[in-house]
N, C-alpha and C positions, 0 to 999 in steps of 0.2 A: 648585541646585548651589552658589551662592554662600553661601546660608544654612548648608548642610551643611559647607562648607569652614570658615566662621567658628566653627561649633560644635566641629569637630574641633580647630581651633586653640586654642579656649578650653580644651578638655579637656587638651590637651598642656601648655599653660601652667600650668594648675592642678596637674597632676601634678608639673611641675618645681618649683613653689613648695612643694608638700607634701614633696618629697624634699630640698629644700635645708635646711641647718642653720639654726636660728632665729637671727635677728639682732635688734639693739636696735630698728631701725626697724620690723621686722615685729611685734615685741611691742607697740610703741606704737600700731600700726594696729589692734590688737584693741579699743581703747577708743574708742567713738563720741564725737562732739562733745557737750559739755554735761556730761560726767562728769569726775571728777578724773582727770587724765592726766599724762603725763610727756612733755615735749618737750625735746629736746637742742638747745641753742643754743651758738653759739661763745662760750665764756667765761662762760655763766650757765645756770642751771636754772630752769624755770618751775614754781612751786608755787601753791597756793591763796592763800597770803599775799603772793605777788608774786615777782619775780625775786630770786635769791640765787646766790652762787657755788656751783658744782658741786663736790662732793667728788670727789676722785680716788683711784684705786687706786695701788699702789706703782709702776706703770709710767707714771703721769702721765696716764692716760686717764680721761676723765670717767666717773664711775659714775652709774647711774640713781638718781633721787630719787623717792620715793614720796609721793603725796598723803597728808596726815595723816589724811584721812577714808576712805582705802581701804587694804586690805591690801597688803603688799609683793608686787610682781610678780616671780616667780621665773623665771629663764631656763629654756627647755625642755631637758630632758635628752636626750642623744644616746647611743645604744647603743654599746658598745665596738667591735662589728663595723663599724658604719657610720662610726665615727670613723677606723678604720684603712683604710677602703675606698680613699681617695685614694692612700695609700702603696702599697697592693697594686696599684692600677692603674699607678702609675709603675713599680713593679718588673716587672709583667707586660709593659708596653711595652718595657722594656729587654731582657727575656728573648726576646720575639718578634724584636726587632731582632738579637740575637745569633744566634738560630736561622737567620734569613735569611742572615746573613753566613756561617755555617757551611755552609749548603746551597749557596751560590754557590761557596765554596771547594771543597766536595766534588765538585760537578759539574766544576769546572775541573780538579781533580786527576785525576778519572776520565778526562776527555777527553784528558789528556796520556799516560795509561798506554799506549794502543796505539801511540803515536809513539816509544816507547823502542826504540832500535836492537836490543837483545837480544831483543825480542819480534817483530821484523820477520818472521822465518822460522819462528816457533814452531809446532810441531805435535807430535803424539804418535802412537803406534800406534793408539790409539782415536779420535783426532781428526786424520786426515790432511788434507792440503791439499785444497780443493775442486777437483774436475776441471772445467775450463772449456774452451770451444770457441774460445779465443783466447789468444794469448800475453799475459802480464801486462806492463804498461808499466814500463820501467826509469827510474830517475832520470836526468835530462838531464846530460850531461857537458860540453856546449858551449853557447854562447849563440848563438841563431839571430837573424839580422837585425841591425838597427842597435842603437845604444845605447838608444834609447827604445822598442824593441819588447818592452815588458814583458808585454803581454797574452798574446802567443804563448808566451813562455817560462814565464810563470806557469801557463798552462793545461797545459803539459807537466809541470811540477812537480806541479800539483794532481792530474793523472791518475795519475802515478807514486805519489804519496803515498796515493791511494785504493787502488791495487793492492798496495802494499807495506805496508799498515797492519798493525801488530802485532795478533795474535789475530783477524785477518780471517776465517780459516777457521772459527774457533769461533763468531764472531758470525753468520756466514752460516748455519752449521748450526743454531744455536739458533733463528734466525728461521724457517728452513725447517721445523724440527720443530714450532714453534708453529703455523705455517700448516697443517701436516698434522693436528695434534691437534685444532685448533679447527674447521678448515674442510675438511679432507680435500682440500686443493688444493696446487698447486705451480706455480711459473713454468716448470718444465722438463718435468714429466711429468703424465700423467693417472693417477690411482689408480682402477683398475677393480675389478670384482668378482673374488673368489677369488684375491686377491693379485696380479692382473695389473697390470703397469706399461706405459704407452704413452708414447713420446716425443712431446712437444707439437710439436716442430719437424717430425717426420715427418708427424703428422696434419694440422698447420695449414699447412705450407709445402711440404715435399718431395713428398708425394703429390699435392696440388693442382697443383704445378708440372709434374709429369709429365703429368697430365691436360690441362693447358693446351697443352703442347707437342704432344701426340698428339690434340688435340681435334678435328681435322678429318680427313676422308678423305684430302685431299691431303697433309697432314703424315704420316699413317701410310704412305701410298704412298711418300713420299720416304724415310722411315726404313727401310722394308722394302727399297727399292732400295739404300740405304746399307749395310745388313747383307749383302745379296747381293754388293755390290761388295767388301766386306772379305773374304768367303769366296773370291771370284774372285782377289783379289790374293794370298791365302795359297796357293791352288792353283797359282798361277803360279810360286811358289818351292818347290813340292813339299810343302806342308803342308795337311792337311785339318782344317777347323774343326769342333769339337763345341760347340754353344751351349747354355747354360742361363741362365734368368732367374728367380731366386728372387723371391718376393713377400713383402709384409709380413703380419704376423699379424692385422692388422685384417680381412683377408679371411676369417679362420677363427674369430676370437673377438670379433667386433664386438658380440655381445650382452653382453659383459663391460665394454664401454666405459661411462663415465659418460653420462648422458642428454644432457648439454650438449656432448659432444665431437663433432667432425665425423666423419662416416662415409663410407667409400668404397663404392659399390655393387658388387655382383657383376658387373654388365654395364658396368664402367667402360671408358673409352677404352683404357686399357692392356690390360685383359683381352681386348678385341677384337683388339688388336695381338698379344697373346700367342697367341691361337688361330691367327692368321695365320702367325706364326713356327713354331708347332708343325706346321702342315700343309705346310711347305716342306721337301721332302726334302734339298735341297742343304745345309741347315744342320745336319743330324744332331742334332736337337733332343732334349734331356733334359727330359722333362715333370716339372718339380719339383712343380707344383700337383697333378698326378695322383698322384705318390708321397706327397705329404702327405695327400691324401684317403685313400689306400689304407692308410696306417700310423697314422692318428690314433687308432685304437682300441688300438694296441699301445704307443704312447708319444706324449708331447706333442711336436708338431712344433716348438714354440718354447719358449724359456725364459720363465718368468713375469716376471722382472725384467730382461729383456734383449730387444732387438729381433732378435737373431740366432736362426737356427734351432738346435735342440737338437743335442747331439752324436750321438745315434742317428739323427736326421734327416740330419745331414751324412754319416754313414756310408752310409745308404741311397742318398743322391744320388751319392756317390762310387762305390758299387757299380754303379749304373746307368750311369755314365759309362764304367766299365771294360767293362761289357756292350756298350755301343754301339761302342767302339773294337775290342773283340774280334770282334764281328760284321763290322765293316768289314775286318778282317784275315783273317776266316775262321778264327779261332783258337778252340780250346776253353777258353782261359783265362777264368776267372770269378773273382768276388770270393771270397777265401778266408779273410778274417778273421772270426772268430766274434764275434757281438754278445753282450757281457756288460756289464751296467750295475751301477754302484755309486752309491747315493744318498748325496750329500755336500752339505754347506753350500756355497752359491754366492751371490756378490754380483755382480749383473749390471750392465751398462752403465747402464741407466736408473736403477737404485738408486744408483749412484755419482753420476750426473748430478743426481739429486734432492737430494743434499747434505744429507741428514738427519743428526741428531745420533747416532742409534742405527743407523747404517748396517750395523753388524756383527750385527744381528739375523739369526739363522740362517734361511735359506730353503733347503730341501732340493730338489736337482735331480738327475735321473739323468745320470751321467757315465760315459764309456767306460772300461772296463778294457782294458789293453794285453794282448791274448791272442796276439800274434805277436812274432817276433824281427826286429829291425831289420836290413834288408839293406844299406841305403845310409847313407852319412855325408854330411851336407850341407856344401858349401863356400860360405861366405857372401861376398857381394860388396857393394860400395858402389853402391846403386841409382842415386844421382845421377850417378855416373861411368860406370857400365856399362849401366844400364837393366835389370839383373838383381838379384834378391834372393838367390838361391842356385841351385846345381845339384849334381848328384851325379856320381860316376864311372860309367863304363859297365860293366855286368855282362852278359856274353853268356851267356844261358840260354834254353832253348827254352820254358820255362814263364813267360817274361816277355814283355810286349808291347813294341813298338818305342819308341824315345825319344819322349817327350812333353813338351810345355810347358804351362804354365797361366798364364792371365791372370785376375786377380780381386782382390776386396777382402777384408775380414775374413771374409766368408762362406766364401771358398775356404780360409781358414786352418782352418776346422772339418774340411774334407775331408782336409787334411794331417794333422791330429790323428788322424783315423780310419785312417791308414796307406795313403793312396792311392799314395804314391810307391813302395811296395814291390811294385807290380804291373807296373813298367816297367823296362826295361833301363837307362834314363837318364831323369832328370826335372829340368826347369828351371822355375824360378818367375820370371816376368816382373815387373818393378816395377809396382806398382799405380798409380804416378803417371805411367806411360808412356801416351802417346796411342795409341789403337788403330790409327790410320793409320800409326804408325811401327813397329808390331810386326813386320810381314812381313819387311822387310830385316834386322831384328835377329835373327830366329830362323832365317833361311835356312841350310840345311845343319846345323842343330842338332837339329831336331825333325821328326818325321813327322806328329804330331798336335798341335793346339793346343786346349786346353779353355778356352773363353771364358765367364766368369761375370760377368754384368751385372745389377744389381738393378733392380727396377721404379722405385725412387726416385732412381736415378742419372740425373737429367734432363739433365745436361750431356753424357752419353754418347749419349742418344737424340737430343738436339739436334744433336750432331755428325754423326750418321747422316743427318739430313735435309739436310745441306749437300751439294750436288752437287760432284763432283770432276772 
């Protein structure tokens, strides 16, 4: 190894000597000892006849003297390109240094662009703000703590700066679009087959949480008793409960999920609980799963890019709720709105949450046509102050069912779009933020029936039912 190292070192030095421009000392080394040679001494030149003063050039530098018995030694010639090489290298180093400075200045300038106040809320019709499941942090207006509590206040400022960054929505959407184009992935949704989108929070958090809450027979017994207790409290104030529990589309289209996405089985803990609710006559249960199975050949039960049920599915569920109430009343009233669909572009919740750059790519979904004349006018309320979202005036007609209230989330909104309120003399919508335990005294004397819609993923509602009162 040492021999190889010395050999490589020798080759490198030889190449360096060959590349270096010729010098007077190197030219003298070409003549071995014993031959006429030239040696340069300080103040004299050596010749065959003896030392003599060295002739000089105009700059005063000693010029080489040739032995009288040998031809003159000419200096080696250097090509013009090699002679200019050092100058080129110096200019190249200067150019590279300048480019580095320009790059640093460019990065610094670009980093300041999002901080410009005029860009803080910038958006356009094609690039709207990203929908988020939390409020954005605002810049602090007061100093918290003592004079030296800089860490706490700087953290507040840093969080607000990150949320209020100019062009923030554009940068997030570009990043999400790159993730989709390259990896078909997203932090918020699963991209399934046939254009289906599934919320990651639903698949990874909300469905497993409901399974955990209803994971034991004792928990299901407690939740069942809690639902029966709610029905009993409503009956005590003269209200009959009609219950429905829509489920997620993973139960119907799990084969379209990506292979790595979590799946919920058909015999989940919630589905066992669902069958128990369905078999309890006191609850006047609307079998949403049965309706979806019966109609899935006619229309899609769910939107492709949204976790909500489709508008025709919402109408089918509303029609069955009207049937249940009419049978309890002994009334011949049935659903009378004709189902007509119009296929239109639709941007669903999951697509908006995905935050892609081209979110306005048209996805056609069947939507309801209004084939009826509105009978009621809604009176809006402040939900926080009254516990109500809206109600209608009373219309006394024999072909209408008694006054009815509804408690539900965004799924219940689909039934309102389908024209549910037009089948009742009076209709009241309870605030979706209201606790179910507080509903009975709120609607006493206002409604004869209460339609209660609770999703399978509303784990907080099912957990509340398990608490004994």
